[in-house]
N, C-alpha and C positions, 0 to 999 in steps of 0.2 A: 504494500500500500504506500501511496505517496504521503507527503506531510507538508504542513505549513513551514516555510523556511524560517530559520531562527537567526541567520546572519552570522558571518564570521569575517575576519580580516584575511582569511585564506591561510593563516599560519597557526598561531598558538591560542589566541583568545577567542572566546565564544560570547556573543552578545545575546542576552535573553530575548525571547520572542516578544515579550511585552515591551521591552525597550526598543526593539526594532520597529514595532508598531507606532511608537511615539516619535521616532526620528523624523518622519515626513512632516509631522506637526511642528516640530522645532524648526525644521528647514523652512517651512512656509512662513513661520513667524519671523525668522531671521531675514528672509528675503524682504518682508515688509519693513523691517527695521532698517536694513541696508538701503532700501529705496528712499528712506528719509535722511540718508547721509549720517546715520548714527554709527559710530565706530566701535563702541563697547556696549555690552548689555549685562546686567546683573542676573543672577539666577532667579531672584524674586520677580524681576520684570519678565524674563522669559517664561517663568512659570505662569504668570498672569496671562500672558498672550496665548500660552498653550493649554490653559485650563487644568493645570496640575499644580502640585505643591513644589516649593523650591528644593526641598530635600530630594524629591524624586528626580528633578532636573539634574541636580549635582550627581546623584547616583548614576543616572543614565549616561551622562556625559563622561563620567569616570571610566566607563567601559571603552570609550574611544581614546582614552589616555589624555583627556582634557580636563583640567581642574580649575582653570580660570586664575585670576589674581585677586587676592583678598583686598577688598576696598575698591577694586576697579571693575572686576567682572570678567567677562569673556570677550576676546577680540572677535567681532562679528565676522569679518572677512575670513579669518583663520578657521572659525568654527563652521562656517558655511562650506569651506573647502573640505574639512574633515568629514562632515556629515555627507557631503556629496560623494566622497571617496567610499565611505562605508556603505552607502545606499547603491553604489554602482552607477551614479548619475554622470560620471565622467566617461562612461562608455557610450557607444552608439548601438543600443539594443534594437534589433530588428523584431517587429511585432506583427502578428497576423490577427485579423479579426474575422471570425467565422459567424455568419448570420447578420445580414444587412437589413434587419427590421428597423423600427424606429430607434431603438437603443444602439444597435450596431452602426447605423448611419450617423447618429449623433457623435459616437466615439470616433468614427472615421473622419468626420468633419472638424473635430476639435483640434485647434492649432497649438495647444499648450504642451502637448507631449514632447515635441522636439526640444524645447528648452529644458526639459528634465532628462534628456538622454534617451528618449524612446522614439524610434522612427517606424511609422506604419509602413510595412514593406509588402503586405499582401492582404487582399480582401477576398472572402469566399461566400458564395451563397448557392442554393439549389434552384432558385427561381430563375427560369430562362429569361424572364423579363428584366432581371437585374444583372445577369451575367453579361459582361461586355460593356456595361455602363461605367461612367466615371463617377466615383464618389470620393470627395476629398482629394481630387487630382490623381486618383489611382484607379485603374481598371479592375472591375470585379471579375474574379476567376470562378469557374465552376467548382463546387465543393468536392467533386470527384477527383480534382487535381491537387488536393491539399498535400498529399505526400510528396509529390514531385515538385510542385511550385514552392512550398515552404522550405523544402530541402535546398533547392537551387538558390533561393534568396537568403539563406542563412538565418531563417527565423529561429529565435530562441525563446520568445514569449508568445503564447497564444491566448487570445481572448475569445471565450465561447459565449455567444449571445443568441443561441438557437432555442427552438422548442425543446422541452426536456427529453422527449423520446428519442432524439437523435444525438443528444449531448455526449453520451458515452462513446458512440462510434466516432464522433468528431475528435474527442480526446485521444482515442486510439490512433487515429490518423496523424494527429499532431505529434504524438510521441514517436510514431514510426518515422516522422520526418526529421526527428532530432530536436524537437522542442522540449526543453527541460523545465519550463515554468508555465503554469496555466492559471488564468484567472477566469473563474466560471460564474457567469450571470444566470445560467439556466437553472430553474428550480429542480435540480436533480442531484442525487449523490453519485459522485464519480469515483472510479477506481483507477489509479495510475501506479506504475511501477515505483519501487524504491529508487530514490535519486531524482525523482520528478517532483517539483514543488507545486502544490495545488492549493489555491485559495478560492473560497466561495463568497460571492456577494449576493445575499438573499434580501432583496428589497422588501419583501413581505415581512420577513422577520424584523428588519430594521423599523418598519412602520409599526409593527406590533409592540416593539420596545418603546417607541415614542408614544403610542396609545396608552401604554401602562402608566407612564409618567404624566400624561395629559389627564388621565382619569383620576390620578391621585390629586392633581391640582384642582380638579372639579369638585372634590368631596369637601363639603363645608367642615370647618374646624369644629371640634367638639365644644359644645356650649355656645356656638356662634349663632 
């Protein structure tokens, strides 16, 4: 079975998965800070921007070998570079999107991936009306060609935005093409080999979590 990646520097240290999940949040906050020409940021300020506590920020960043300077904080430019390195954003990752429904097309049209080190290299769909069309400046290929096209274009990350009943077959084709990381938007449980990282984005579950908190806000306080 595959697993959610936990992140390493490729050598001796291992970064906990919970920390890896927060690194993109720190990165986004630091980009916003840098855009305002701020050169240093305290752990308290970064924690406020990221929605966590300062102790957690300091612990997370210590896994990167970054401790900041007492009374000064963290060098924004240096910290951005270190998080970029650990997240692999300094690479040019070739990405394939399978399933050009509303979600898939929105992802294909999004222009923000390139700035984060992700290049959309291939698009696939089974619908003859979509195959051959240009989406986001890239021609849609038939899903039957996933193994050959994804392999030829060096795709390493696959995004599945298909109906659930075909998601496993798509995952199998992506893995056969050499894809080692998969982001699954389909409401289906997938099985992938060891060594392949699999992450699932279930929008229904996320909405249910929000509904839980919303319902708690809607309940009148006792004695009110």
